[in-house]
Each structure stands twice: as C-alpha cells, then as structure tokens.
DRENPA-3360 file (N, C-alpha, C; in nm, 2 decimals, always signed):
BEGIN
1 = MNVAKMVD = +3.19/+1.94/-1.07/+3.07/+1.94/-0.98/+3.08/+1.82/-0.88 ~ +3.06/+1.85/-0.76/+3.06/+1.75/-0.65/+2.92/+1.69/-0.63 ~ +2.89/+1.57/-0.68/+2.76/+1.51/-0.67/+2.76/+1.43/-0.54 ~ +2.66/+1.46/-0.46/+2.64/+1.39/-0.33/+2.57/+1.26/-0.34 ~ +2.47/+1.25/-0.44/+2.39/+1.13/-0.46/+2.35/+1.13/-0.60 ~ +2.32/+1.00/-0.65/+2.28/+0.98/-0.79/+2.15/+0.90/-0.79 ~ +2.06/+0.94/-0.87/+1.94/+0.86/-0.89/+1.93/+0.80/-1.03 ~ +1.92/+0.67/-1.04/+1.90/+0.61/-1.17/+1.76/+0.58/-1.19;
9 = AKGLSCPM = +1.69/+0.66/-1.27/+1.55/+0.65/-1.30/+1.53/+0.61/-1.45 ~ +1.63/+0.55/-1.51/+1.62/+0.51/-1.65/+1.52/+0.40/-1.67 ~ +1.44/+0.41/-1.77/+1.34/+0.31/-1.79/+1.21/+0.33/-1.72 ~ +1.21/+0.42/-1.63/+1.08/+0.45/-1.55/+1.01/+0.56/-1.62 ~ +0.87/+0.55/-1.61/+0.79/+0.66/-1.67/+0.73/+0.74/-1.56 ~ +0.68/+0.86/-1.60/+0.62/+0.95/-1.51/+0.51/+0.88/-1.43 ~ +0.50/+0.91/-1.30/+0.58/+1.01/-1.22/+0.70/+0.96/-1.15 ~ +0.74/+0.83/-1.17/+0.85/+0.77/-1.09/+0.98/+0.85/-1.09;
17 = PLVKTKKA = +1.03/+0.91/-1.20/+1.15/+0.98/-1.19/+1.14/+1.10/-1.09 ~ +1.03/+1.17/-1.09/+1.00/+1.28/-1.00/+0.99/+1.23/-0.85 ~ +0.92/+1.12/-0.83/+0.91/+1.06/-0.70/+1.04/+1.02/-0.64 ~ +1.13/+0.95/-0.72/+1.26/+0.91/-0.68/+1.35/+1.03/-0.65 ~ +1.33/+1.14/-0.74/+1.41/+1.26/-0.72/+1.38/+1.33/-0.59 ~ +1.25/+1.34/-0.56/+1.20/+1.41/-0.44/+1.25/+1.33/-0.31 ~ +1.24/+1.20/-0.32/+1.28/+1.12/-0.20/+1.44/+1.13/-0.18 ~ +1.51/+1.13/-0.29/+1.66/+1.14/-0.28/+1.70/+1.28/-0.23;
25 = IDELTSGQ = +1.64/+1.39/-0.28/+1.68/+1.52/-0.24/+1.64/+1.55/-0.09 ~ +1.54/+1.48/-0.04/+1.50/+1.50/+0.10/+1.61/+1.44/+0.19 ~ +1.70/+1.35/+0.14/+1.81/+1.29/+0.22/+1.93/+1.38/+0.22 ~ +1.93/+1.48/+0.13/+2.05/+1.57/+0.12/+2.04/+1.69/+0.22 ~ +2.15/+1.76/+0.24/+2.15/+1.88/+0.31/+2.17/+2.00/+0.21 ~ +2.13/+2.12/+0.25/+2.13/+2.23/+0.17/+2.27/+2.25/+0.10 ~ +2.27/+2.28/-0.03/+2.39/+2.30/-0.10/+2.44/+2.18/-0.17 ~ +2.40/+2.06/-0.13/+2.45/+1.94/-0.19/+2.38/+1.92/-0.33;
33 = VLEVQTTD = +2.44/+1.85/-0.42/+2.39/+1.83/-0.56/+2.35/+1.69/-0.58 ~ +2.23/+1.67/-0.64/+2.17/+1.54/-0.68/+2.18/+1.53/-0.83 ~ +2.23/+1.41/-0.87/+2.23/+1.38/-1.02/+2.12/+1.28/-1.04 ~ +2.04/+1.32/-1.15/+1.93/+1.23/-1.18/+1.94/+1.19/-1.33 ~ +1.94/+1.06/-1.36/+1.94/+1.01/-1.49/+1.81/+0.94/-1.53 ~ +1.75/+0.98/-1.64/+1.62/+0.92/-1.68/+1.61/+0.92/-1.83 ~ +1.52/+0.83/-1.88/+1.49/+0.82/-2.02/+1.35/+0.87/-2.05 ~ +1.29/+0.92/-1.95/+1.15/+0.98/-1.96/+1.16/+1.12/-2.02;
41 = KGAKNDLA = +1.12/+1.14/-2.14/+1.13/+1.27/-2.20/+1.05/+1.38/-2.13 ~ +0.94/+1.34/-2.07/+0.86/+1.43/-1.99/+0.93/+1.49/-1.87 ~ +1.04/+1.42/-1.83/+1.11/+1.47/-1.71/+1.18/+1.60/-1.74 ~ +1.21/+1.63/-1.87/+1.27/+1.76/-1.90/+1.20/+1.88/-1.85 ~ +1.07/+1.88/-1.86/+0.98/+1.98/-1.81/+0.95/+1.96/-1.67 ~ +0.92/+1.83/-1.63/+0.87/+1.80/-1.49/+0.97/+1.84/-1.39 ~ +1.10/+1.79/-1.41/+1.20/+1.81/-1.31/+1.24/+1.96/-1.30 ~ +1.25/+2.03/-1.41/+1.28/+2.17/-1.41/+1.17/+2.25/-1.34;
49 = AWAKVSGH = +1.05/+2.22/-1.36/+0.94/+2.29/-1.30/+0.94/+2.26/-1.15 ~ +0.95/+2.13/-1.12/+0.95/+2.09/-0.98/+1.06/+2.16/-0.90 ~ +1.18/+2.16/-0.95/+1.30/+2.22/-0.89/+1.27/+2.37/-0.86 ~ +1.21/+2.44/-0.96/+1.18/+2.58/-0.94/+1.08/+2.60/-0.83 ~ +0.97/+2.53/-0.84/+0.86/+2.54/-0.74/+0.91/+2.51/-0.60 ~ +0.99/+2.41/-0.59/+1.04/+2.36/-0.46/+1.15/+2.45/-0.40 ~ +1.20/+2.54/-0.49/+1.31/+2.63/-0.44/+1.45/+2.58/-0.46 ~ +1.46/+2.46/-0.52/+1.59/+2.40/-0.55/+1.64/+2.46/-0.68;
57 = KLVDMKEE = +1.77/+2.44/-0.71/+1.83/+2.50/-0.83/+1.87/+2.40/-0.93 ~ +1.82/+2.41/-1.05/+1.86/+2.32/-1.16/+1.99/+2.37/-1.21 ~ +2.10/+2.31/-1.17/+2.23/+2.35/-1.20/+2.26/+2.33/-1.35 ~ +2.23/+2.21/-1.40/+2.26/+2.18/-1.54/+2.17/+2.07/-1.58 ~ +2.16/+2.05/-1.72/+2.09/+1.94/-1.78/+2.15/+1.91/-1.91 ~ +2.16/+1.78/-1.94/+2.21/+1.74/-2.07/+2.14/+1.62/-2.12 ~ +2.13/+1.60/-2.25/+2.07/+1.49/-2.31/+2.17/+1.42/-2.40 ~ +2.20/+1.29/-2.38/+2.30/+1.22/-2.45/+2.26/+1.07/-2.47;
65 = NGVLTFWI = +2.25/+1.03/-2.59/+2.21/+0.89/-2.62/+2.08/+0.85/-2.56 ~ +1.98/+0.94/-2.56/+1.85/+0.92/-2.51/+1.83/+0.92/-2.36 ~ +1.94/+0.96/-2.29/+1.94/+0.97/-2.14/+1.95/+1.12/-2.11 ~ +1.85/+1.16/-2.03/+1.85/+1.30/-1.97/+1.92/+1.29/-1.84 ~ +2.02/+1.38/-1.82/+2.08/+1.39/-1.69/+2.06/+1.53/-1.63 ~ +2.02/+1.53/-1.51/+1.99/+1.66/-1.44/+2.08/+1.67/-1.32 ~ +2.13/+1.79/-1.29/+2.20/+1.82/-1.16/+2.12/+1.92/-1.09 ~ +2.07/+1.89/-0.97/+1.99/+1.97/-0.89/+2.05/+2.00/-0.76;
73 = EKA = +2.07/+2.13/-0.72/+2.13/+2.17/-0.59/+2.01/+2.19/-0.49 ~ +2.02/+2.12/-0.38/+1.92/+2.14/-0.28/+1.92/+2.27/-0.22 ~ +1.80/+2.33/-0.20/+1.79/+2.46/-0.14/+1.83/+2.46/+0.01;
% end
C-alpha cells in the first residue's frame, strides 16, 4: 500500500486523533492513502464511522501492541 501521509496520534485522547486525521486528509488528493496511528481505543469506532460518513474508504485497520493503525483512502 502506498501511504501518502502518516499521522502519529499516539497518546492523544478523543477528539484529537479525529481532528488530526481530518486535517491531514484535507491535504491529500483523491485516491491517496492516509495512515493514522493512535492508542485511543475509541478511535476504532470514531475513525471508521467518520470515514464512512465523510465518503472516504477505510482500507484496513490493525491493532498491535496497544497501537491502532488505520489506512484511509481519500474520496
């Protein structure tokens, strides 16, 4: 997967991972992929729901060693 930008939101609590994700994805062009890393467990639902509502595509998500990583493709 070709990641255009990465957001490190580890250690931040809601709503900051979502705020940083929205700001970063606004800088991308359609079809580019954003990688987001966070330790906020609420982000699992928040980022998935936000991507769907915003029209972006949640390509993949994994949880490893307490870090949630999301790959979101900009619409």
